[in-house]
HTML snippet that shows the backbone in 3Dmol.js (N, CA, C, O; Angstrom):
<script src="https://3Dmol.org/build/3Dmol-min.js"></script>
<div id="view" style="width:600px;height:400px;position:relative"></div>
<script>
const pdb = `
ATOM      1  N   MET A   1       9.409  28.142  -8.742  1.00  0.00           N
ATOM      2  CA  MET A   1       9.676  27.146  -7.732  1.00  0.00           C
ATOM      3  C   MET A   1       8.418  26.863  -6.905  1.00  0.00           C
ATOM      4  O   MET A   1       8.121  25.710  -6.593  1.00  0.00           O
ATOM      5  N   LYS A   2       7.688  27.916  -6.556  1.00  0.00           N
ATOM      6  CA  LYS A   2       6.490  27.750  -5.752  1.00  0.00           C
ATOM      7  C   LYS A   2       5.423  26.969  -6.523  1.00  0.00           C
ATOM      8  O   LYS A   2       4.731  26.130  -5.946  1.00  0.00           O
ATOM      9  N   ARG A   3       5.288  27.243  -7.823  1.00  0.00           N
ATOM     10  CA  ARG A   3       4.300  26.542  -8.645  1.00  0.00           C
ATOM     11  C   ARG A   3       4.675  25.073  -8.810  1.00  0.00           C
ATOM     12  O   ARG A   3       3.790  24.216  -8.821  1.00  0.00           O
ATOM     13  N   ALA A   4       5.924  24.769  -8.936  1.00  0.00           N
ATOM     14  CA  ALA A   4       6.370  23.380  -9.084  1.00  0.00           C
ATOM     15  C   ALA A   4       6.073  22.604  -7.797  1.00  0.00           C
ATOM     16  O   ALA A   4       5.633  21.456  -7.843  1.00  0.00           O
ATOM     17  N   PHE A   5       6.317  23.236  -6.666  1.00  0.00           N
ATOM     18  CA  PHE A   5       6.029  22.577  -5.390  1.00  0.00           C
ATOM     19  C   PHE A   5       4.528  22.315  -5.251  1.00  0.00           C
ATOM     20  O   PHE A   5       4.117  21.230  -4.839  1.00  0.00           O
ATOM     21  N   THR A   6       3.712  23.316  -5.595  1.00  0.00           N
ATOM     22  CA  THR A   6       2.262  23.169  -5.499  1.00  0.00           C
ATOM     23  C   THR A   6       1.775  22.081  -6.453  1.00  0.00           C
ATOM     24  O   THR A   6       0.890  21.301  -6.101  1.00  0.00           O
ATOM     25  N   LEU A   7       2.336  22.025  -7.641  1.00  0.00           N
ATOM     26  CA  LEU A   7       1.976  21.008  -8.618  1.00  0.00           C
ATOM     27  C   LEU A   7       2.343  19.618  -8.096  1.00  0.00           C
ATOM     28  O   LEU A   7       1.544  18.686  -8.186  1.00  0.00           O
ATOM     29  N   ALA A   8       3.544  19.483  -7.556  1.00  0.00           N
ATOM     30  CA  ALA A   8       3.985  18.190  -7.028  1.00  0.00           C
ATOM     31  C   ALA A   8       3.122  17.767  -5.840  1.00  0.00           C
ATOM     32  O   ALA A   8       2.758  16.598  -5.713  1.00  0.00           O
ATOM     33  N   LEU A   9       2.804  18.714  -4.984  1.00  0.00           N
ATOM     34  CA  LEU A   9       1.958  18.415  -3.839  1.00  0.00           C
ATOM     35  C   LEU A   9       0.563  17.976  -4.288  1.00  0.00           C
ATOM     36  O   LEU A   9       0.018  17.013  -3.749  1.00  0.00           O
ATOM     37  N   GLY A  10      -0.004  18.656  -5.244  1.00  0.00           N
ATOM     38  CA  GLY A  10      -1.328  18.307  -5.772  1.00  0.00           C
ATOM     39  C   GLY A  10      -1.324  16.948  -6.440  1.00  0.00           C
ATOM     40  O   GLY A  10      -2.244  16.153  -6.248  1.00  0.00           O
ATOM     41  N   LEU A  11      -0.288  16.676  -7.227  1.00  0.00           N
ATOM     42  CA  LEU A  11      -0.189  15.372  -7.881  1.00  0.00           C
ATOM     43  C   LEU A  11      -0.028  14.257  -6.844  1.00  0.00           C
ATOM     44  O   LEU A  11      -0.642  13.196  -6.963  1.00  0.00           O
ATOM     45  N   GLY A  12       0.784  14.500  -5.850  1.00  0.00           N
ATOM     46  CA  GLY A  12       0.982  13.501  -4.798  1.00  0.00           C
ATOM     47  C   GLY A  12      -0.311  13.213  -4.054  1.00  0.00           C
ATOM     48  O   GLY A  12      -0.650  12.057  -3.800  1.00  0.00           O
ATOM     49  N   ALA A  13      -1.025  14.268  -3.711  1.00  0.00           N
ATOM     50  CA  ALA A  13      -2.300  14.091  -3.011  1.00  0.00           C
ATOM     51  C   ALA A  13      -3.301  13.362  -3.906  1.00  0.00           C
ATOM     52  O   ALA A  13      -4.057  12.515  -3.432  1.00  0.00           O
ATOM     53  N   GLY A  14      -3.307  13.684  -5.180  1.00  0.00           N
ATOM     54  CA  GLY A  14      -4.203  13.015  -6.127  1.00  0.00           C
ATOM     55  C   GLY A  14      -3.903  11.530  -6.241  1.00  0.00           C
ATOM     56  O   GLY A  14      -4.823  10.714  -6.300  1.00  0.00           O
ATOM     57  N   VAL A  15      -2.635  11.175  -6.272  1.00  0.00           N
ATOM     58  CA  VAL A  15      -2.244   9.772  -6.356  1.00  0.00           C
ATOM     59  C   VAL A  15      -2.665   9.032  -5.086  1.00  0.00           C
ATOM     60  O   VAL A  15      -3.200   7.925  -5.159  1.00  0.00           O
ATOM     61  N   VAL A  16      -2.425   9.636  -3.930  1.00  0.00           N
ATOM     62  CA  VAL A  16      -2.791   8.988  -2.666  1.00  0.00           C
ATOM     63  C   VAL A  16      -4.299   8.787  -2.584  1.00  0.00           C
ATOM     64  O   VAL A  16      -4.759   7.698  -2.242  1.00  0.00           O
ATOM     65  N   VAL A  17      -5.063   9.813  -2.890  1.00  0.00           N
ATOM     66  CA  VAL A  17      -6.526   9.707  -2.839  1.00  0.00           C
ATOM     67  C   VAL A  17      -7.014   8.693  -3.869  1.00  0.00           C
ATOM     68  O   VAL A  17      -7.910   7.899  -3.583  1.00  0.00           O
ATOM     69  N   GLY A  18      -6.431   8.718  -5.063  1.00  0.00           N
ATOM     70  CA  GLY A  18      -6.811   7.765  -6.105  1.00  0.00           C
ATOM     71  C   GLY A  18      -6.547   6.329  -5.677  1.00  0.00           C
ATOM     72  O   GLY A  18      -7.379   5.451  -5.907  1.00  0.00           O
ATOM     73  N   MET A  19      -5.403   6.083  -5.061  1.00  0.00           N
ATOM     74  CA  MET A  19      -5.085   4.732  -4.600  1.00  0.00           C
ATOM     75  C   MET A  19      -6.072   4.296  -3.514  1.00  0.00           C
ATOM     76  O   MET A  19      -6.505   3.144  -3.500  1.00  0.00           O
ATOM     77  N   TYR A  20      -6.426   5.199  -2.615  1.00  0.00           N
ATOM     78  CA  TYR A  20      -7.374   4.895  -1.552  1.00  0.00           C
ATOM     79  C   TYR A  20      -8.737   4.517  -2.141  1.00  0.00           C
ATOM     80  O   TYR A  20      -9.349   3.531  -1.729  1.00  0.00           O
ATOM     81  N   VAL A  21      -9.196   5.304  -3.097  1.00  0.00           N
ATOM     82  CA  VAL A  21     -10.502   5.057  -3.710  1.00  0.00           C
ATOM     83  C   VAL A  21     -10.494   3.723  -4.452  1.00  0.00           C
ATOM     84  O   VAL A  21     -11.443   2.948  -4.341  1.00  0.00           O
ATOM     85  N   VAL A  22      -9.441   3.453  -5.200  1.00  0.00           N
ATOM     86  CA  VAL A  22      -9.350   2.191  -5.939  1.00  0.00           C
ATOM     87  C   VAL A  22      -9.336   1.013  -4.967  1.00  0.00           C
ATOM     88  O   VAL A  22      -9.993   0.002  -5.215  1.00  0.00           O
ATOM     89  N   ARG A  23      -8.602   1.128  -3.878  1.00  0.00           N
ATOM     90  CA  ARG A  23      -8.538   0.044  -2.892  1.00  0.00           C
ATOM     91  C   ARG A  23      -9.910  -0.200  -2.270  1.00  0.00           C
ATOM     92  O   ARG A  23     -10.331  -1.348  -2.127  1.00  0.00           O
ATOM     93  N   ARG A  24     -10.610   0.874  -1.899  1.00  0.00           N
ATOM     94  CA  ARG A  24     -11.940   0.723  -1.304  1.00  0.00           C
ATOM     95  C   ARG A  24     -12.934   0.107  -2.300  1.00  0.00           C
ATOM     96  O   ARG A  24     -13.746  -0.735  -1.917  1.00  0.00           O
ATOM     97  N   LEU A  25     -12.877   0.515  -3.554  1.00  0.00           N
ATOM     98  CA  LEU A  25     -13.757  -0.060  -4.567  1.00  0.00           C
ATOM     99  C   LEU A  25     -13.458  -1.538  -4.778  1.00  0.00           C
ATOM    100  O   LEU A  25     -14.375  -2.341  -4.955  1.00  0.00           O
ATOM    101  N   ASP A  26     -12.178  -1.897  -4.759  1.00  0.00           N
ATOM    102  CA  ASP A  26     -11.795  -3.301  -4.917  1.00  0.00           C
ATOM    103  C   ASP A  26     -12.313  -4.137  -3.745  1.00  0.00           C
ATOM    104  O   ASP A  26     -12.800  -5.249  -3.950  1.00  0.00           O
ATOM    105  N   GLU A  27     -12.214  -3.615  -2.523  1.00  0.00           N
ATOM    106  CA  GLU A  27     -12.745  -4.320  -1.349  1.00  0.00           C
ATOM    107  C   GLU A  27     -14.257  -4.479  -1.450  1.00  0.00           C
ATOM    108  O   GLU A  27     -14.795  -5.537  -1.124  1.00  0.00           O
ATOM    109  N   ALA A  28     -14.937  -3.442  -1.897  1.00  0.00           N
ATOM    110  CA  ALA A  28     -16.391  -3.504  -2.037  1.00  0.00           C
ATOM    111  C   ALA A  28     -16.784  -4.516  -3.102  1.00  0.00           C
ATOM    112  O   ALA A  28     -17.766  -5.240  -2.939  1.00  0.00           O
ATOM    113  N   GLN A  29     -16.032  -4.570  -4.180  1.00  0.00           N
ATOM    114  CA  GLN A  29     -16.324  -5.524  -5.247  1.00  0.00           C
ATOM    115  C   GLN A  29     -16.133  -6.958  -4.753  1.00  0.00           C
ATOM    116  O   GLN A  29     -16.934  -7.837  -5.069  1.00  0.00           O
ATOM    117  N   ARG A  30     -15.075  -7.193  -3.980  1.00  0.00           N
ATOM    118  CA  ARG A  30     -14.848  -8.530  -3.438  1.00  0.00           C
ATOM    119  C   ARG A  30     -15.933  -8.904  -2.426  1.00  0.00           C
ATOM    120  O   ARG A  30     -16.310 -10.072  -2.325  1.00  0.00           O
ATOM    121  N   ALA A  31     -16.430  -7.925  -1.685  1.00  0.00           N
ATOM    122  CA  ALA A  31     -17.446  -8.201  -0.664  1.00  0.00           C
ATOM    123  C   ALA A  31     -18.772  -8.639  -1.268  1.00  0.00           C
ATOM    124  O   ALA A  31     -19.525  -9.370  -0.625  1.00  0.00           O
ATOM    125  N   ILE A  32     -19.073  -8.210  -2.485  1.00  0.00           N
ATOM    126  CA  ILE A  32     -20.357  -8.562  -3.087  1.00  0.00           C
ATOM    127  C   ILE A  32     -20.266  -9.736  -4.055  1.00  0.00           C
ATOM    128  O   ILE A  32     -21.227 -10.021  -4.769  1.00  0.00           O
ATOM    129  N   GLN A  33     -19.139 -10.412  -4.087  1.00  0.00           N
ATOM    130  CA  GLN A  33     -19.039 -11.621  -4.910  1.00  0.00           C
ATOM    131  C   GLN A  33     -19.932 -12.693  -4.302  1.00  0.00           C
ATOM    132  O   GLN A  33     -20.070 -12.761  -3.080  1.00  0.00           O
ATOM    133  N   PRO A  34     -20.537 -13.529  -5.134  1.00  0.00           N
ATOM    134  CA  PRO A  34     -21.479 -14.533  -4.625  1.00  0.00           C
ATOM    135  C   PRO A  34     -20.908 -15.431  -3.533  1.00  0.00           C
ATOM    136  O   PRO A  34     -21.621 -15.755  -2.583  1.00  0.00           O
ATOM    137  N   SER A  35     -19.662 -15.838  -3.636  1.00  0.00           N
ATOM    138  CA  SER A  35     -19.086 -16.722  -2.621  1.00  0.00           C
ATOM    139  C   SER A  35     -18.975 -16.006  -1.273  1.00  0.00           C
ATOM    140  O   SER A  35     -19.215 -16.613  -0.229  1.00  0.00           O
ATOM    141  N   ASN A  36     -18.620 -14.745  -1.289  1.00  0.00           N
ATOM    142  CA  ASN A  36     -18.525 -13.990  -0.033  1.00  0.00           C
ATOM    143  C   ASN A  36     -19.895 -13.684   0.548  1.00  0.00           C
ATOM    144  O   ASN A  36     -20.079 -13.723   1.765  1.00  0.00           O
ATOM    145  N   VAL A  37     -20.850 -13.382  -0.309  1.00  0.00           N
ATOM    146  CA  VAL A  37     -22.206 -13.098   0.164  1.00  0.00           C
ATOM    147  C   VAL A  37     -22.793 -14.345   0.810  1.00  0.00           C
ATOM    148  O   VAL A  37     -23.419 -14.262   1.866  1.00  0.00           O
ATOM    149  N   ALA A  38     -22.592 -15.506   0.178  1.00  0.00           N
ATOM    150  CA  ALA A  38     -23.114 -16.754   0.734  1.00  0.00           C
ATOM    151  C   ALA A  38     -22.443 -17.072   2.066  1.00  0.00           C
ATOM    152  O   ALA A  38     -23.107 -17.504   3.008  1.00  0.00           O
ATOM    153  N   GLY A  39     -21.138 -16.861   2.149  1.00  0.00           N
ATOM    154  CA  GLY A  39     -20.437 -17.117   3.408  1.00  0.00           C
ATOM    155  C   GLY A  39     -20.911 -16.209   4.524  1.00  0.00           C
ATOM    156  O   GLY A  39     -21.104 -16.653   5.656  1.00  0.00           O
ATOM    157  N   ASN A  40     -21.100 -14.934   4.205  1.00  0.00           N
ATOM    158  CA  ASN A  40     -21.592 -13.989   5.215  1.00  0.00           C
ATOM    159  C   ASN A  40     -23.007 -14.351   5.663  1.00  0.00           C
ATOM    160  O   ASN A  40     -23.328 -14.258   6.848  1.00  0.00           O
ATOM    161  N   ALA A  41     -23.844 -14.760   4.725  1.00  0.00           N
ATOM    162  CA  ALA A  41     -25.217 -15.136   5.072  1.00  0.00           C
ATOM    163  C   ALA A  41     -25.222 -16.384   5.950  1.00  0.00           C
ATOM    164  O   ALA A  41     -26.006 -16.475   6.895  1.00  0.00           O
ATOM    165  N   GLY A  42     -24.361 -17.333   5.646  1.00  0.00           N
ATOM    166  CA  GLY A  42     -24.279 -18.552   6.454  1.00  0.00           C
ATOM    167  C   GLY A  42     -23.821 -18.266   7.866  1.00  0.00           C
ATOM    168  O   GLY A  42     -24.368 -18.817   8.822  1.00  0.00           O
ATOM    169  N   ARG A  43     -22.826 -17.412   8.008  1.00  0.00           N
ATOM    170  CA  ARG A  43     -22.349 -17.053   9.350  1.00  0.00           C
ATOM    171  C   ARG A  43     -23.420 -16.299  10.123  1.00  0.00           C
ATOM    172  O   ARG A  43     -23.590 -16.521  11.322  1.00  0.00           O
ATOM    173  N   ALA A  44     -24.137 -15.419   9.456  1.00  0.00           N
ATOM    174  CA  ALA A  44     -25.195 -14.664  10.132  1.00  0.00           C
ATOM    175  C   ALA A  44     -26.323 -15.594  10.570  1.00  0.00           C
ATOM    176  O   ALA A  44     -26.863 -15.442  11.665  1.00  0.00           O
ATOM    177  N   ALA A  45     -26.680 -16.559   9.718  1.00  0.00           N
ATOM    178  CA  ALA A  45     -27.750 -17.498  10.074  1.00  0.00           C
ATOM    179  C   ALA A  45     -27.326 -18.378  11.246  1.00  0.00           C
ATOM    180  O   ALA A  45     -28.133 -18.659  12.133  1.00  0.00           O
ATOM    181  N   ALA A  46     -26.075 -18.813  11.256  1.00  0.00           N
ATOM    182  CA  ALA A  46     -25.593 -19.649  12.364  1.00  0.00           C
ATOM    183  C   ALA A  46     -25.611 -18.854  13.665  1.00  0.00           C
ATOM    184  O   ALA A  46     -26.003 -19.375  14.709  1.00  0.00           O
ATOM    185  N   GLY A  47     -25.195 -17.615  13.604  1.00  0.00           N
ATOM    186  CA  GLY A  47     -25.224 -16.768  14.801  1.00  0.00           C
ATOM    187  C   GLY A  47     -26.634 -16.536  15.292  1.00  0.00           C
ATOM    188  O   GLY A  47     -26.881 -16.532  16.498  1.00  0.00           O
ATOM    189  N   PHE A  48     -27.569 -16.342  14.366  1.00  0.00           N
ATOM    190  CA  PHE A  48     -28.963 -16.128  14.740  1.00  0.00           C
ATOM    191  C   PHE A  48     -29.535 -17.384  15.390  1.00  0.00           C
ATOM    192  O   PHE A  48     -30.258 -17.300  16.383  1.00  0.00           O
ATOM    193  N   THR A  49     -29.212 -18.543  14.830  1.00  0.00           N
ATOM    194  CA  THR A  49     -29.699 -19.807  15.383  1.00  0.00           C
ATOM    195  C   THR A  49     -29.188 -20.006  16.807  1.00  0.00           C
ATOM    196  O   THR A  49     -29.938 -20.415  17.693  1.00  0.00           O
ATOM    197  N   ASP A  50     -27.914 -19.714  17.018  1.00  0.00           N
ATOM    198  CA  ASP A  50     -27.345 -19.846  18.362  1.00  0.00           C
ATOM    199  C   ASP A  50     -28.037 -18.914  19.357  1.00  0.00           C
ATOM    200  O   ASP A  50     -28.365 -19.318  20.473  1.00  0.00           O
ATOM    201  N   ARG A  51     -28.256 -17.673  18.948  1.00  0.00           N
ATOM    202  CA  ARG A  51     -28.922 -16.715  19.828  1.00  0.00           C
ATOM    203  C   ARG A  51     -30.366 -17.120  20.110  1.00  0.00           C
ATOM    204  O   ARG A  51     -30.861 -16.942  21.223  1.00  0.00           O
ATOM    205  N   LEU A  52     -31.036 -17.666  19.100  1.00  0.00           N
ATOM    206  CA  LEU A  52     -32.416 -18.101  19.269  1.00  0.00           C
ATOM    207  C   LEU A  52     -32.499 -19.284  20.235  1.00  0.00           C
ATOM    208  O   LEU A  52     -33.378 -19.312  21.096  1.00  0.00           O
ATOM    209  N   GLN A  53     -31.607 -20.252  20.104  1.00  0.00           N
ATOM    210  CA  GLN A  53     -31.590 -21.398  21.013  1.00  0.00           C
ATOM    211  C   GLN A  53     -31.282 -20.960  22.439  1.00  0.00           C
ATOM    212  O   GLN A  53     -31.885 -21.454  23.391  1.00  0.00           O
ATOM    213  N   SER A  54     -30.354 -20.043  22.579  1.00  0.00           N
ATOM    214  CA  SER A  54     -30.003 -19.533  23.906  1.00  0.00           C
ATOM    215  C   SER A  54     -31.189 -18.807  24.540  1.00  0.00           C
ATOM    216  O   SER A  54     -31.465 -18.986  25.726  1.00  0.00           O
ATOM    217  N   ALA A  55     -31.880 -18.000  23.761  1.00  0.00           N
ATOM    218  CA  ALA A  55     -33.031 -17.267  24.282  1.00  0.00           C
ATOM    219  C   ALA A  55     -34.155 -18.226  24.682  1.00  0.00           C
ATOM    220  O   ALA A  55     -34.813 -18.019  25.702  1.00  0.00           O
ATOM    221  N   ALA A  56     -34.375 -19.267  23.887  1.00  0.00           N
ATOM    222  CA  ALA A  56     -35.419 -20.241  24.207  1.00  0.00           C
ATOM    223  C   ALA A  56     -35.080 -20.988  25.497  1.00  0.00           C
ATOM    224  O   ALA A  56     -35.957 -21.204  26.334  1.00  0.00           O
ATOM    225  N   ALA A  57     -33.834 -21.376  25.663  1.00  0.00           N
ATOM    226  CA  ALA A  57     -33.425 -22.081  26.880  1.00  0.00           C
ATOM    227  C   ALA A  57     -33.574 -21.176  28.100  1.00  0.00           C
ATOM    228  O   ALA A  57     -34.027 -21.616  29.157  1.00  0.00           O
ATOM    229  N   GLU A  58     -33.193 -19.923  27.948  1.00  0.00           N
ATOM    230  CA  GLU A  58     -33.326 -18.964  29.050  1.00  0.00           C
ATOM    231  C   GLU A  58     -34.798 -18.741  29.398  1.00  0.00           C
ATOM    232  O   GLU A  58     -35.150 -18.610  30.571  1.00  0.00           O
ATOM    233  N   GLY A  59     -35.650 -18.698  28.384  1.00  0.00           N
ATOM    234  CA  GLY A  59     -37.087 -18.532  28.613  1.00  0.00           C
ATOM    235  C   GLY A  59     -37.686 -19.722  29.337  1.00  0.00           C
ATOM    236  O   GLY A  59     -38.493 -19.550  30.250  1.00  0.00           O
ATOM    237  N   ARG A  60     -37.296 -20.943  28.936  1.00  0.00           N
ATOM    238  CA  ARG A  60     -37.796 -22.137  29.619  1.00  0.00           C
ATOM    239  C   ARG A  60     -37.356 -22.154  31.078  1.00  0.00           C
ATOM    240  O   ARG A  60     -38.134 -22.510  31.963  1.00  0.00           O
ATOM    241  N   SER A  61     -36.125 -21.775  31.320  1.00  0.00           N
ATOM    242  CA  SER A  61     -35.612 -21.744  32.686  1.00  0.00           C
ATOM    243  C   SER A  61     -36.370 -20.716  33.537  1.00  0.00           C
ATOM    244  O   SER A  61     -36.739 -20.999  34.676  1.00  0.00           O
ATOM    245  N   ALA A  62     -36.596 -19.536  32.981  1.00  0.00           N
ATOM    246  CA  ALA A  62     -37.326 -18.495  33.707  1.00  0.00           C
ATOM    247  C   ALA A  62     -38.767 -18.923  33.973  1.00  0.00           C
ATOM    248  O   ALA A  62     -39.311 -18.643  35.041  1.00  0.00           O
ATOM    249  N   ALA A  63     -39.392 -19.608  32.997  1.00  0.00           N
ATOM    250  CA  ALA A  63     -40.764 -20.074  33.192  1.00  0.00           C
ATOM    251  C   ALA A  63     -40.832 -21.131  34.286  1.00  0.00           C
ATOM    252  O   ALA A  63     -41.756 -21.121  35.099  1.00  0.00           O
ATOM    253  N   ALA A  64     -39.867 -22.038  34.312  1.00  0.00           N
ATOM    254  CA  ALA A  64     -39.851 -23.079  35.351  1.00  0.00           C
ATOM    255  C   ALA A  64     -39.643 -22.460  36.728  1.00  0.00           C
ATOM    256  O   ALA A  64     -40.279 -22.868  37.700  1.00  0.00           O
ATOM    257  N   ASP A  65     -38.756 -21.478  36.810  1.00  0.00           N
ATOM    258  CA  ASP A  65     -38.527 -20.804  38.092  1.00  0.00           C
ATOM    259  C   ASP A  65     -39.796 -20.091  38.570  1.00  0.00           C
ATOM    260  O   ASP A  65     -40.161 -20.169  39.743  1.00  0.00           O
ATOM    261  N   ARG A  66     -40.451 -19.406  37.653  1.00  0.00           N
ATOM    262  CA  ARG A  66     -41.675 -18.672  38.014  1.00  0.00           C
ATOM    263  C   ARG A  66     -42.784 -19.642  38.421  1.00  0.00           C
ATOM    264  O   ARG A  66     -43.530 -19.378  39.364  1.00  0.00           O
ATOM    265  N   GLU A  67     -42.889 -20.771  37.702  1.00  0.00           N
ATOM    266  CA  GLU A  67     -43.901 -21.760  38.056  1.00  0.00           C
ATOM    267  C   GLU A  67     -43.654 -22.307  39.456  1.00  0.00           C
ATOM    268  O   GLU A  67     -44.588 -22.447  40.246  1.00  0.00           O
ATOM    269  N   ALA A  68     -42.393 -22.617  39.766  1.00  0.00           N
ATOM    270  CA  ALA A  68     -42.066 -23.133  41.099  1.00  0.00           C
ATOM    271  C   ALA A  68     -42.386 -22.090  42.169  1.00  0.00           C
ATOM    272  O   ALA A  68     -42.881 -22.426  43.245  1.00  0.00           O
ATOM    273  N   GLU A  69     -42.103 -20.833  41.868  1.00  0.00           N
ATOM    274  CA  GLU A  69     -42.397 -19.753  42.814  1.00  0.00           C
ATOM    275  C   GLU A  69     -43.900 -19.633  43.065  1.00  0.00           C
ATOM    276  O   GLU A  69     -44.331 -19.493  44.210  1.00  0.00           O
ATOM    277  N   LEU A  70     -44.692 -19.687  42.001  1.00  0.00           N
ATOM    278  CA  LEU A  70     -46.144 -19.565  42.150  1.00  0.00           C
ATOM    279  C   LEU A  70     -46.734 -20.786  42.849  1.00  0.00           C
ATOM    280  O   LEU A  70     -47.640 -20.648  43.670  1.00  0.00           O
ATOM    281  N   ARG A  71     -46.231 -21.978  42.534  1.00  0.00           N
ATOM    282  CA  ARG A  71     -46.733 -23.186  43.198  1.00  0.00           C
ATOM    283  C   ARG A  71     -46.440 -23.127  44.701  1.00  0.00           C
ATOM    284  O   ARG A  71     -47.280 -23.509  45.516  1.00  0.00           O
ATOM    285  N   ALA A  72     -45.264 -22.654  45.057  1.00  0.00           N
ATOM    286  CA  ALA A  72     -44.913 -22.532  46.473  1.00  0.00           C
ATOM    287  C   ALA A  72     -45.757 -21.451  47.146  1.00  0.00           C
ATOM    288  O   ALA A  72     -46.186 -21.621  48.287  1.00  0.00           O
ATOM    289  N   ARG A  73     -45.990 -20.374  46.466  1.00  0.00           N
ATOM    290  CA  ARG A  73     -46.744 -19.257  47.034  1.00  0.00           C
ATOM    291  C   ARG A  73     -48.199 -19.626  47.293  1.00  0.00           C
ATOM    292  O   ARG A  73     -48.758 -19.266  48.329  1.00  0.00           O
ATOM    293  N   PHE A  74     -48.818 -20.349  46.347  1.00  0.00           N
ATOM    294  CA  PHE A  74     -50.234 -20.684  46.463  1.00  0.00           C
ATOM    295  C   PHE A  74     -50.462 -22.128  46.908  1.00  0.00           C
ATOM    296  O   PHE A  74     -51.591 -22.618  46.882  1.00  0.00           O
ATOM    297  N   ASP A  75     -49.396 -22.800  47.312  1.00  0.00           N
ATOM    298  CA  ASP A  75     -49.456 -24.167  47.828  1.00  0.00           C
ATOM    299  C   ASP A  75     -50.179 -25.112  46.854  1.00  0.00           C
ATOM    300  O   ASP A  75     -51.109 -25.824  47.232  1.00  0.00           O
ATOM    301  N   VAL A  76     -49.736 -25.097  45.621  1.00  0.00           N
ATOM    302  CA  VAL A  76     -50.285 -25.981  44.573  1.00  0.00           C
ATOM    303  C   VAL A  76     -49.238 -27.060  44.311  1.00  0.00           C
ATOM    304  O   VAL A  76     -48.089 -26.744  44.003  1.00  0.00           O
ATOM    305  N   PRO A  77     -49.623 -28.326  44.431  1.00  0.00           N
ATOM    306  CA  PRO A  77     -48.639 -29.387  44.195  1.00  0.00           C
ATOM    307  C   PRO A  77     -48.284 -29.477  42.704  1.00  0.00           C
ATOM    308  O   PRO A  77     -49.064 -29.099  41.830  1.00  0.00           O
ATOM    309  N   SER A  78     -47.110 -29.978  42.461  1.00  0.00           N
ATOM    310  CA  SER A  78     -46.690 -30.127  41.070  1.00  0.00           C
ATOM    311  C   SER A  78     -47.426 -31.296  40.440  1.00  0.00           C
ATOM    312  O   SER A  78     -47.961 -32.147  41.150  1.00  0.00           O
ATOM    313  N   LEU A  79     -47.458 -31.346  39.157  1.00  0.00           N
ATOM    314  CA  LEU A  79     -48.142 -32.404  38.436  1.00  0.00           C
ATOM    315  C   LEU A  79     -47.482 -33.743  38.708  1.00  0.00           C
ATOM    316  O   LEU A  79     -48.170 -34.759  38.807  1.00  0.00           O
ATOM    317  N   ARG A  80     -46.179 -33.766  38.829  1.00  0.00           N
ATOM    318  CA  ARG A  80     -45.458 -35.017  39.089  1.00  0.00           C
ATOM    319  C   ARG A  80     -45.836 -35.593  40.452  1.00  0.00           C
ATOM    320  O   ARG A  80     -46.050 -36.798  40.578  1.00  0.00           O
ATOM    321  N   SER A  81     -45.917 -34.747  41.457  1.00  0.00           N
ATOM    322  CA  SER A  81     -46.272 -35.260  42.779  1.00  0.00           C
ATOM    323  C   SER A  81     -47.746 -35.689  42.832  1.00  0.00           C
ATOM    324  O   SER A  81     -48.101 -36.590  43.592  1.00  0.00           O
ATOM    325  N   THR A  82     -48.587 -35.056  42.041  1.00  0.00           N
ATOM    326  CA  THR A  82     -50.004 -35.413  41.998  1.00  0.00           C
ATOM    327  C   THR A  82     -50.209 -36.777  41.332  1.00  0.00           C
ATOM    328  O   THR A  82     -51.031 -37.577  41.779  1.00  0.00           O
ATOM    329  N   LEU A  83     -49.461 -37.033  40.268  1.00  0.00           N
ATOM    330  CA  LEU A  83     -49.587 -38.301  39.554  1.00  0.00           C
ATOM    331  C   LEU A  83     -48.773 -39.415  40.183  1.00  0.00           C
ATOM    332  O   LEU A  83     -48.941 -40.585  39.836  1.00  0.00           O
ATOM    333  N   GLY A  84     -47.897 -39.060  41.099  1.00  0.00           N
ATOM    334  CA  GLY A  84     -47.090 -40.063  41.772  1.00  0.00           C
ATOM    335  C   GLY A  84     -45.911 -40.526  40.943  1.00  0.00           C
ATOM    336  O   GLY A  84     -45.406 -41.627  41.158  1.00  0.00           O
ATOM    337  N   ALA A  85     -45.469 -39.731  40.019  1.00  0.00           N
ATOM    338  CA  ALA A  85     -44.344 -40.113  39.149  1.00  0.00           C
ATOM    339  C   ALA A  85     -43.020 -39.710  39.725  1.00  0.00           C
ATOM    340  O   ALA A  85     -41.980 -39.960  39.116  1.00  0.00           O
TER     341      ALA A  85
END
`;
const viewer = $3Dmol.createViewer("view");
viewer.addModel(pdb, "pdb");
viewer.setStyle({}, {cartoon: {color: "spectrum"}});
viewer.zoomTo();
viewer.render();
</script>
């Protein structure tokens, strides 16, 4: 009786682990299909572009703020006021 229980328990555990491994391999295989790889690359590129545009806008804003601060500190007129525009 004890051996039958141990055998059944081992077989059950083997089936569960086997199903888990097969499922993970199937997911990995689907992840590397060309259509999925292209979709993932496109989403990553779009996200990178958005972050790059945001960083550039933030940099321009910080540069303009710093320029205004330095012009005020050293009493340097802006180019627009100098040209009369």
